[in-house]
N, C-alpha and C positions, 0 to 999 in steps of 0.2 A: 479847886484848882485855879479858877479865875481869881478868887479872893487872895490866894497866895501870890499870884502874879502881880496883882495890884499892890499888895503890901511890899513886894520886892521893888517894884518900880517906884513906889512912893519913898522908900527909905534909901535905896541904893542907886536909883535911876537905871538907865539902860545897862550900865556896866555890871549891875548886880545879876543880870540874866546870864552873863558870861563868866561869872566868878567860878573858879575851879576848873576851867577848861584848859588851862595851860598844860597841866600834866598829861591829860589824854592826847592833846595835840602834839606834844613832844614825844610820846611813846608809840603812837600808832603808825606814823609814817615809816620808822625804821623796821617795824614788823612787816609792813606791806612790801618794803624793799627786799627783805629777806625772803618773803613768800614768792614774789615774782622772780627774783634771782635764782632761788633754789629750783623753781619749776623749770626755768629756762635751762639750767645746767643739767637737771635730771633728764629732760627731753634730749639733750645733746648726748647723754650717755647711751641712749638707745638708737640714735641715728648714726648710720655709717656715712651718709651723705646728707648735707643740709636740706636737700630737696626731697628726701625720703618722707613718706607719710607714716605716721606711727599707727600701730594697731591699737585696738581698744585696751588690750592687756598692758601694752607699753605705756599708754596714757595713764592707766590705773596705777602702775608701779611708779611712774613719775610723780603722780599725786601723793602716793604713800611716802616717798622720799621727801616731798615738800612738807607733808604733815609732820614728819619727824623733825625737820629743820625748824618749822614753825613752833612746834611744842617746846623744843629746847630754848629757842630765843624768847618765847613768851614767858616761860618759867624764869628765865634770867631777869626779864623786866619786872615781873611780878614779885620775885624774891627781893629785888633791889628796892621796889617801891613799898614793900611792907616791912622792911628792916626797921627796928626801933631806932630812934635817933638819940 
């Protein structure tokens, strides 16, 4: 591992350590935005008043809804990133 790091630093300098990071950095933030947005909206579905506290089952169902939204969005990103050019 150390030998590989030294080789990368010798041939590509410090920029070589970050090579290939653009795609993950462009894809992950939108997924997190969808996760937190879906969770917030799912919690609102179960609250009659914004000050209401949710029960454990309501939090569970909000998480399930979030999981579905995350799965759909992640599949779209993965499908797009693996399409042949």
